[in-house]
C-alpha positions as CSV (number, residue, x, y, z in Angstrom):
1,X,-13.8,6.5,-4.0
2,X,-10.9,8.8,-4.2
3,X,-7.3,8.5,-3.0
4,X,-4.8,11.1,-2.1
5,X,-2.1,12.1,-4.6
6,X,1.1,13.0,-2.9
7,X,3.6,15.7,-4.2
8,X,6.4,14.6,-6.5
9,X,9.6,14.1,-4.6
10,X,12.3,14.1,-7.3
11,X,13.1,14.4,-11.0
12,X,11.0,12.5,-13.4
13,X,12.8,9.5,-14.9
14,X,12.8,8.7,-18.7
15,X,9.4,7.5,-19.7
16,X,9.4,4.0,-21.0
17,X,5.7,3.4,-21.3
18,X,2.6,3.9,-19.3
19,X,2.9,3.4,-15.6
20,X,1.0,0.2,-14.7
21,X,-1.9,0.5,-12.3
22,X,-1.0,-1.4,-9.2
23,X,-4.1,-3.5,-8.9
24,X,-2.8,-6.8,-7.5
25,X,-4.8,-8.8,-5.0
26,X,-3.9,-10.9,-2.1
27,X,-4.9,-14.5,-2.9
28,X,-4.3,-13.8,-6.6
29,X,-0.6,-13.5,-7.0
30,X,0.2,-12.4,-3.5
31,X,0.0,-15.0,-0.7
32,X,-1.9,-14.4,2.6
33,X,1.0,-14.6,4.9
34,X,1.2,-12.8,8.3
35,X,3.8,-10.0,8.6
36,X,4.2,-9.8,4.8
37,X,2.3,-6.6,4.1
38,X,2.8,-2.9,4.9
39,X,0.3,0.0,4.4
40,X,1.2,3.6,3.6
41,X,-1.5,6.0,4.8
42,X,-2.0,9.7,5.1
43,X,-3.7,11.1,8.2
44,X,-6.0,13.6,6.4
45,X,-7.0,11.2,3.6
46,X,-10.6,9.9,3.9
47,X,-9.6,6.7,2.1
48,X,-6.7,6.1,4.4
49,X,-9.0,6.7,7.4
50,X,-11.3,4.0,6.0
51,X,-8.4,1.6,5.7
52,X,-7.2,2.4,9.2
53,X,-10.7,1.8,10.7
54,X,-11.0,-1.5,8.8
55,X,-7.6,-2.7,9.9
56,X,-8.5,-1.9,13.6
57,X,-12.0,-3.5,13.3
58,X,-11.0,-6.6,11.4
59,X,-8.1,-7.6,13.6
60,X,-5.0,-8.2,11.4
61,X,-3.4,-5.0,12.6
62,X,-0.8,-7.1,14.6
63,X,0.3,-8.8,11.3
64,X,0.2,-5.7,9.0
65,X,2.4,-2.8,9.7
66,X,1.5,0.8,8.6
67,X,3.2,4.1,8.1
68,X,1.3,7.4,8.3
69,X,3.1,9.8,6.0
70,X,3.9,13.2,7.3
71,X,4.0,16.5,5.4
72,X,7.7,16.4,4.3
73,X,7.9,14.7,0.8
74,X,11.7,14.4,1.3
75,X,11.3,12.1,4.3
76,X,12.5,8.5,4.4
77,X,8.9,7.3,4.4
78,X,8.2,9.0,1.1
79,X,11.4,7.6,-0.3
80,X,10.4,4.1,0.7
81,X,7.0,4.5,-0.9
82,X,8.6,5.8,-4.1
83,X,10.9,2.7,-4.2
84,X,7.9,0.5,-3.8
85,X,6.2,2.2,-6.8
86,X,9.4,2.0,-8.8
87,X,9.7,-1.8,-8.0
88,X,6.1,-2.2,-9.3
89,X,6.8,-0.5,-12.6
90,X,10.2,0.1,-14.1
91,X,11.0,3.8,-14.2
92,X,7.6,4.6,-12.6
93,X,7.1,8.3,-13.0
94,X,3.5,8.5,-11.9
95,X,2.1,10.1,-8.8
96,X,2.5,8.4,-5.4
97,X,-1.0,7.7,-4.0
98,X,-2.2,6.5,-0.7
99,X,-3.5,4.3,0.7
100,X,-1.0,1.9,-0.7
101,X,-0.6,-1.8,0.2
102,X,3.0,-3.0,-0.2
103,X,4.3,-6.5,-0.3
104,X,7.5,-6.4,1.8
105,X,8.9,-9.6,0.3
106,X,9.0,-8.2,-3.2
107,X,9.1,-4.5,-2.3
108,X,6.2,-3.9,-4.8
109,X,2.9,-2.0,-4.4
110,X,0.1,-4.6,-4.4
111,X,-2.6,-2.1,-4.8
112,X,-3.5,1.6,-4.3
113,X,-7.2,1.0,-4.9
114,X,-9.1,1.5,-1.7
115,X,-12.0,-1.0,-2.3
116,X,-9.4,-3.7,-3.2
117,X,-7.4,-3.0,-0.1
118,X,-10.5,-3.2,2.1
119,X,-11.5,-6.5,0.5
120,X,-7.9,-7.8,1.0
121,X,-8.0,-6.8,4.6
122,X,-11.3,-8.8,5.0
123,X,-9.7,-11.8,3.3
124,X,-6.7,-11.6,5.6
125,X,-8.9,-11.2,8.7
126,X,-10.7,-14.4,7.9
127,X,-7.6,-16.4,6.9
128,X,-6.5,-19.2,9.4
129,X,-2.9,-18.0,9.6
130,X,-4.1,-14.5,10.8
131,X,-6.7,-15.9,13.2
132,X,-4.2,-18.1,14.8
133,X,-2.2,-15.0,15.9
134,X,0.8,-16.0,13.8
């Protein structure tokens, strides 16, 4: 499954090592708490469309916010996604990719791996805190 690589938005920072792959999981390091997570998506990205459909079908859409990125890489939405990637890896100089699941408490990207994001959405949909409409 592929994801969409977004255009670079600023000068590359000094490279201090390989950028870590954001492959965290909810339930393994990130708690399943309502209103904690935010998705960054792109309208013309097939993987983002899959995540959007899963979010709507599974039900936790009221507890997970989402931003659909536009075409201007200088927008505030792109800047917020860049900050999340930089919080994930010091001096992150890799490409921004979507879909991206972000932990709003820490400001870090949990994952940009579509199958993991889909699995995490299923986990959240079945979690009691999300079923209770919290």
